[in-house]
C-alpha positions as CSV (number, residue, x, y, z in Angstrom):
1,M,23.5,5.6,-2.0
2,L,24.0,2.0,-1.9
3,T,27.5,0.7,-1.3
4,V,28.3,-2.7,-3.0
5,P,31.0,-4.3,-1.3
6,A,34.1,-5.5,-3.5
7,A,33.3,-8.8,-5.2
8,S,35.3,-11.6,-4.3
9,H,37.5,-13.3,-6.8
10,S,37.0,-16.7,-5.7
11,K,34.2,-18.7,-7.6
12,P,31.5,-19.8,-5.0
13,S,29.7,-23.3,-5.3
14,A,26.3,-22.0,-3.8
15,V,24.6,-19.1,-2.2
16,S,23.6,-19.5,1.5
17,S,20.7,-18.3,3.0
18,A,22.6,-15.9,5.1
19,G,24.1,-14.5,2.4
20,F,20.7,-14.0,0.5
21,G,20.4,-10.2,1.5
22,H,23.6,-9.5,0.4
23,F,22.9,-11.2,-2.9
24,H,19.7,-9.0,-3.0
25,K,21.7,-6.0,-3.0
26,Y,23.7,-7.1,-5.9
27,V,20.9,-7.8,-8.0
28,F,19.1,-4.5,-7.5
29,G,22.3,-2.4,-6.9
30,A,24.2,-0.4,-9.5
31,K,27.0,-3.1,-10.0
32,I,24.9,-5.9,-11.5
33,A,27.6,-7.2,-13.2
34,S,29.2,-8.4,-10.2
35,V,26.3,-11.2,-10.1
36,R,28.3,-13.2,-12.7
37,K,30.6,-14.1,-9.6
38,L,28.0,-16.2,-8.2
39,G,27.6,-18.5,-10.9
40,R,24.8,-20.5,-12.1
41,T,23.2,-20.5,-8.8
42,G,23.1,-16.7,-8.5
43,L,21.4,-16.4,-11.8
44,L,18.8,-18.7,-11.0
45,F,18.2,-16.6,-7.9
46,A,18.1,-13.6,-9.7
47,L,15.8,-14.7,-12.2
48,L,13.5,-15.9,-9.2
49,I,13.8,-12.5,-7.5
50,A,13.1,-10.6,-10.8
51,L,10.0,-12.8,-11.5
52,C,8.5,-12.0,-8.1
53,A,9.1,-8.2,-8.8
54,A,7.4,-8.6,-11.9
55,V,4.2,-10.0,-10.8
56,P,2.7,-7.7,-8.0
57,V,0.5,-9.5,-5.6
58,R,-3.1,-7.9,-5.1
59,A,-6.0,-8.4,-3.2
60,D,-9.3,-9.1,-4.5
61,I,-12.6,-6.8,-4.2
62,L,-15.8,-8.6,-4.4
63,Y,-19.1,-6.6,-5.9
64,V,-22.5,-7.8,-5.3
65,S,-26.0,-6.6,-6.6
66,N,-28.3,-6.6,-3.9
67,S,-32.1,-6.6,-5.3
68,G,-33.7,-6.0,-1.9
69,D,-32.5,-2.6,-1.3
70,N,-31.2,-1.5,-5.0
71,T,-27.7,-1.3,-4.4
72,I,-24.3,-2.4,-5.2
73,A,-21.8,-3.4,-2.5
74,K,-18.5,-4.2,-2.7
75,Y,-16.1,-6.2,0.0
76,T,-12.4,-6.3,0.6
77,S,-10.9,-9.7,0.6
78,G,-11.4,-9.6,4.3
79,G,-15.1,-9.2,4.0
80,V,-15.4,-5.7,4.9
81,G,-18.4,-4.1,3.0
82,S,-19.2,-0.7,1.9
83,V,-21.7,0.8,-0.8
84,F,-20.4,1.1,-4.2
85,A,-23.6,2.4,-5.8
86,N,-27.1,3.2,-4.5
87,S,-28.5,5.2,-7.4
88,G,-29.7,4.3,-11.0
89,L,-30.7,0.8,-9.9
90,T,-34.3,-1.0,-10.0
91,T,-33.9,-4.7,-8.7
92,P,-30.2,-5.0,-10.1
93,F,-29.4,-8.7,-11.0
94,G,-26.3,-9.5,-13.2
95,V,-22.9,-7.5,-12.8
96,A,-19.8,-7.4,-15.1
97,F,-16.8,-5.5,-15.7
98,D,-15.4,-4.5,-18.9
99,G,-11.6,-4.2,-19.4
100,A,-11.3,-0.6,-18.4
101,G,-12.9,-1.4,-15.0
102,N,-16.6,-0.1,-15.4
103,L,-19.0,-1.9,-13.9
104,Y,-22.4,-3.0,-15.5
105,A,-25.6,-3.6,-13.7
106,A,-28.7,-5.4,-15.3
107,N,-31.9,-3.6,-14.0
108,F,-34.4,-6.3,-14.1
109,S,-37.7,-4.1,-13.3
110,A,-36.7,-1.4,-15.6
111,S,-35.3,-3.5,-18.4
112,T,-32.1,-1.3,-18.8
113,I,-28.2,-1.6,-18.1
114,E,-26.6,0.8,-16.0
115,K,-22.9,1.7,-16.5
116,F,-20.8,2.7,-13.4
117,T,-17.3,4.3,-13.6
118,P,-14.7,3.0,-11.1
119,G,-15.4,5.8,-8.9
120,G,-19.1,4.9,-8.8
121,I,-20.7,7.5,-11.1
122,G,-23.7,5.8,-13.1
123,S,-25.2,6.4,-16.5
124,V,-27.6,4.5,-18.7
125,F,-25.9,2.3,-21.0
126,A,-28.6,0.5,-22.9
127,S,-32.4,1.1,-22.7
128,S,-33.6,-0.8,-25.6
129,G,-33.7,-4.4,-26.8
130,L,-34.2,-5.7,-23.3
131,N,-37.0,-7.5,-21.4
132,H,-36.1,-8.1,-17.8
133,P,-32.4,-8.9,-17.9
134,I,-30.7,-10.9,-15.5
135,G,-27.2,-12.3,-16.9
136,L,-24.5,-10.1,-18.1
137,A,-21.1,-10.9,-19.8
138,F,-18.3,-9.7,-21.8
139,D,-16.7,-11.5,-24.6
140,S,-13.1,-11.0,-25.4
141,A,-13.8,-8.4,-28.1
142,G,-15.5,-6.3,-25.3
143,N,-19.2,-6.9,-26.5
144,L,-21.7,-6.9,-23.7
145,Y,-24.2,-9.9,-23.4
146,A,-27.5,-10.0,-21.7
147,S,-30.1,-12.6,-21.1
148,N,-33.7,-11.6,-21.3
149,N,-35.6,-13.3,-18.8
150,N,-39.1,-12.6,-19.9
151,S,-38.7,-13.1,-23.7
152,S,-36.0,-15.9,-23.7
153,T,-33.7,-14.2,-25.8
154,I,-29.8,-13.1,-25.7
155,T,-29.2,-9.4,-26.7
156,K,-25.5,-8.5,-27.9
157,F,-24.2,-5.0,-27.3
158,S,-21.2,-3.4,-28.9
159,P,-19.0,-1.5,-26.7
160,G,-20.8,1.5,-27.9
161,G,-24.1,0.5,-26.9
162,T,-25.7,-0.6,-30.2
163,G,-27.8,-3.7,-29.6
164,S,-28.8,-6.8,-31.6
165,V,-30.3,-10.4,-31.1
166,F,-27.8,-12.7,-30.4
167,A,-29.9,-15.8,-29.9
168,S,-33.4,-16.6,-29.7
169,T,-33.8,-20.2,-29.8
170,G,-33.0,-22.9,-27.3
171,L,-33.6,-20.5,-24.4
172,N,-36.2,-20.8,-21.7
173,T,-36.4,-18.3,-19.0
174,P,-32.5,-17.5,-19.3
175,E,-30.7,-16.4,-16.3
176,G,-26.7,-16.5,-15.6
177,I,-24.4,-16.4,-18.5
178,A,-20.8,-17.0,-19.0
179,F,-18.0,-17.2,-21.6
180,D,-15.3,-19.9,-21.9
181,S,-11.8,-19.3,-22.9
182,A,-12.9,-19.9,-26.6
183,D,-15.9,-17.3,-26.4
184,N,-18.5,-19.8,-26.3
185,L,-21.5,-18.4,-24.3
186,Y,-23.0,-20.8,-21.9
187,V,-26.6,-19.9,-20.6
188,A,-28.5,-21.3,-17.7
189,N,-32.0,-22.0,-18.8
190,L,-34.2,-21.8,-15.5
191,G,-37.4,-23.1,-17.3
192,S,-36.0,-26.1,-18.9
193,N,-33.3,-27.0,-16.3
194,N,-30.4,-27.4,-18.6
195,I,-27.6,-25.4,-19.6
196,E,-27.3,-24.1,-23.4
197,R,-24.0,-23.5,-25.5
198,F,-23.7,-20.8,-28.1
199,T,-20.6,-20.8,-30.4
200,P,-19.3,-17.2,-31.1
201,G,-21.6,-17.4,-34.4
202,G,-24.7,-18.1,-32.2
203,V,-25.2,-21.9,-33.0
204,G,-26.7,-23.3,-30.0
205,S,-26.7,-26.7,-28.6
206,V,-27.5,-28.3,-25.1
207,F,-24.5,-28.5,-22.9
208,A,-25.8,-30.2,-19.9
209,S,-29.2,-31.2,-18.4
210,T,-28.6,-33.9,-16.0
211,G,-29.1,-32.8,-12.3
212,S,-29.5,-29.1,-13.5
213,N,-32.5,-28.3,-11.3
214,A,-33.3,-24.8,-12.0
215,P,-29.8,-23.6,-12.8
216,N,-29.0,-19.9,-12.1
217,G,-25.6,-18.3,-12.0
218,L,-22.7,-19.5,-13.9
219,A,-18.9,-19.3,-13.4
220,F,-15.7,-21.0,-15.0
221,D,-12.6,-22.0,-12.9
222,S,-9.2,-21.5,-14.4
223,A,-9.2,-25.3,-15.7
224,G,-12.1,-24.8,-17.8
225,N,-14.9,-26.4,-15.5
226,L,-18.2,-24.9,-15.4
227,Y,-20.0,-24.2,-12.1
228,A,-23.7,-23.8,-11.9
229,A,-25.7,-22.6,-8.9
230,I,-28.8,-24.8,-8.4
231,S,-31.5,-22.8,-6.9
232,G,-34.5,-25.4,-7.3
233,S,-34.7,-26.3,-3.7
234,T,-34.8,-24.5,-0.2
235,I,-31.2,-25.7,0.4
236,G,-29.7,-25.1,-2.9
237,A,-26.5,-26.7,-4.6
238,I,-23.2,-26.0,-6.7
239,E,-23.0,-28.4,-9.7
240,K,-19.6,-28.7,-11.5
241,F,-19.3,-29.5,-15.2
242,T,-16.2,-30.9,-16.8
243,P,-15.3,-29.2,-20.3
244,G,-17.2,-32.3,-21.7
245,G,-20.4,-31.8,-19.8
246,V,-19.9,-34.4,-17.0
247,G,-21.6,-33.2,-13.9
248,N,-21.2,-33.8,-10.0
249,I,-22.2,-32.0,-7.1
250,F,-19.5,-29.6,-5.9
251,A,-21.3,-28.1,-2.8
252,S,-24.5,-28.7,-1.0
253,S,-24.1,-27.0,2.3
254,G,-24.2,-23.3,3.4
255,L,-26.5,-22.5,0.5
256,S,-30.0,-21.0,0.4
257,F,-31.4,-19.9,-3.1
258,P,-28.0,-19.4,-4.5
259,N,-27.8,-17.0,-7.5
260,G,-24.5,-15.6,-8.8
261,L,-21.1,-17.2,-8.6
262,A,-17.5,-15.7,-9.1
263,F,-14.0,-16.9,-8.6
264,D,-11.2,-15.3,-7.1
265,S,-7.6,-15.1,-8.1
266,G,-6.9,-18.0,-5.7
267,G,-9.5,-20.3,-7.0
268,N,-12.0,-19.8,-4.1
269,L,-15.7,-19.7,-5.4
270,Y,-18.2,-17.4,-3.9
271,A,-22.0,-17.8,-4.1
272,A,-24.5,-15.2,-3.5
273,N,-27.4,-16.7,-1.2
274,A,-30.5,-14.6,-2.0
275,G,-32.5,-17.0,0.5
276,D,-30.5,-16.1,3.8
277,N,-28.9,-12.7,2.6
278,S,-25.3,-14.0,2.7
279,I,-22.2,-14.9,0.4
280,E,-20.7,-18.2,0.9
281,K,-17.1,-18.8,0.2
282,F,-15.7,-22.3,-1.1
283,T,-12.1,-23.2,-1.0
284,P,-11.1,-25.2,-4.3
285,G,-11.8,-28.5,-2.3
286,G,-15.3,-27.5,-1.6
287,V,-14.9,-26.3,2.1
288,G,-17.3,-23.4,2.6
289,S,-17.6,-20.7,5.1
290,V,-19.7,-17.6,5.5
291,F,-17.8,-14.7,3.8
292,A,-20.3,-11.9,4.4
293,S,-24.0,-11.6,6.0
294,G,-26.6,-9.0,6.3
295,L,-27.0,-8.4,2.7
296,S,-30.5,-7.4,0.9
297,T,-31.3,-10.3,-1.5
298,P,-27.9,-10.6,-3.0
299,R,-28.0,-11.8,-6.9
300,F,-24.8,-11.6,-8.6
301,L,-21.1,-11.2,-8.1
302,A,-18.2,-9.8,-9.9
303,L,-14.5,-9.5,-8.8
304,T,-11.5,-7.1,-9.5
305,N,-8.1,-6.8,-7.9
306,D,-7.4,-3.7,-5.7
307,A,-6.2,-1.8,-8.9
308,G,-9.6,-2.2,-10.4
309,V,-8.6,-4.7,-13.1
310,P,-11.3,-7.5,-13.5
311,L,-10.8,-10.9,-12.8
312,P,-9.7,-13.1,-14.4
313,L,-7.7,-10.4,-16.5
314,A,-6.1,-9.6,-13.3
315,N,-4.3,-12.7,-12.9
316,T,-2.1,-12.0,-16.0
317,P,1.5,-10.9,-15.4
318,E,1.7,-7.1,-16.4
319,P,3.7,-6.6,-19.8
320,T,6.0,-4.0,-18.4
321,G,7.1,-6.4,-15.7
322,L,7.7,-9.3,-18.0
323,A,9.8,-7.0,-20.5
324,L,11.8,-5.8,-17.5
325,L,12.2,-9.5,-16.4
326,A,13.2,-10.6,-20.0
327,L,16.0,-7.9,-20.3
328,A,17.4,-8.5,-16.8
329,V,17.9,-12.3,-17.6
330,L,19.5,-11.4,-21.0
331,G,21.8,-8.8,-19.4
332,L,22.8,-11.4,-16.6
333,L,23.5,-14.1,-19.3
334,R,25.4,-11.9,-21.6
335,R,27.9,-11.2,-18.6
336,T,28.5,-14.6,-17.8
337,H,30.3,-15.4,-21.2
């Protein structure tokens, strides 16, 4: 049982670093009322500690589709790889997670979409309304969108698997797709070297075209900037676009026919190099390094935290933790008056 020392009746002016461990016991011990003796500084420390406890730190897990050997591999944040799925896949390209942590994979050759449970058990999610699908992405309502490379259309699937045509104009050999925070869908048009943007209602317009030579995978950073993998040359590049569509080169080294892109919780960007069977990792500043090698024609990427929560949803503080934080702060404030 935790024994809390008797509180001093003198009013301290500050909390020293040496006394932090003692203060920690007061915060999480039974006699929380004694914290009021620490004054305003003590309350700030209590708030900081409670906030850290409310938002757990988790490692990220990267999933990648390998079209060369029909597998989906997963990698720890340290780059240790293992096979997540090796059945039900025929030339897999796009991968995306739903809110429950199920992984969906676009089977390019079979024109189907396979759904995998967090444990890796697969089943066919959709087998109609598809024509060599490549890109996959979920909107905020849980609907799945797939780019059909051969028919130059976008198919929308309800959570139950019912499909309908979302867009059929403004598309030319579409590949990677991604949603912004307002549920606008962005599509990389490989055939016309541009990026098309569709409103939630399906109205399309050209978002960017300058410098987008054979765009492929797309991904948004936390600030709303769009990144596009440029695979029109042997080396390849990654272009960064502001929300207004102004583009510039983010990276041009360490790339070989880059396909899929994905961000981790730290803002690092990962690129699947189909040309040299590797995954390149870029810091927010654009410094690249090899994250993994020895893959089999890697195509697209998706990330979760180690609890299986998809990014970027995993970056949101847990409601339970926030509720506890609010109750703790209210309780401490009441005891100071």
